[in-house]
C-alpha positions, 0 to 999 in steps of 0.5 A: 495506529494512523497517530497524526493520520494519513500524510503521517504515514506517508512521510514513512514511505513513499507509492510510486506507479509500478509498470509491467510490460508497459502497464501499471498493475499498482503502487510501489513502496520506497524508502519504508522507514524501519519503525514506519506503519508500514512496517507493522503491516509487514510492507516493505520497500519493494513491496507492489500494492496492485489492490486495495480491498478489491479496488485494482490498483492499476491506474495512477488515480486508484491511489485515492482508493488506497487514502480512502480505506484507511479513513473507513474502513475497519479492516483493510485487505492489501493485495501486494506482490512481495518483493515485487514478485510475490503474490501475496495477501494482508488482513490489516485491522484497524482500531 
């Protein structure tokens, strides 16, 4: 599913730091394309990724943990705020 790799994933939607009450809480997805891997794992524009494999995304430098999870893990647990507000968890199997 990764196809051309992480760079292709980044081209199909952008991750930007997301703050609440002046505190970073994760990375918000914006500009997610309809045919993207993001959509295939039920993530859309407006969703905020707050943790990946139990690693908090509350610091800008933690975005690299998402990259590592996509490269090294066979299963990824993504904690999100659907639409930026509703807590949810997705488990994605990497084949």
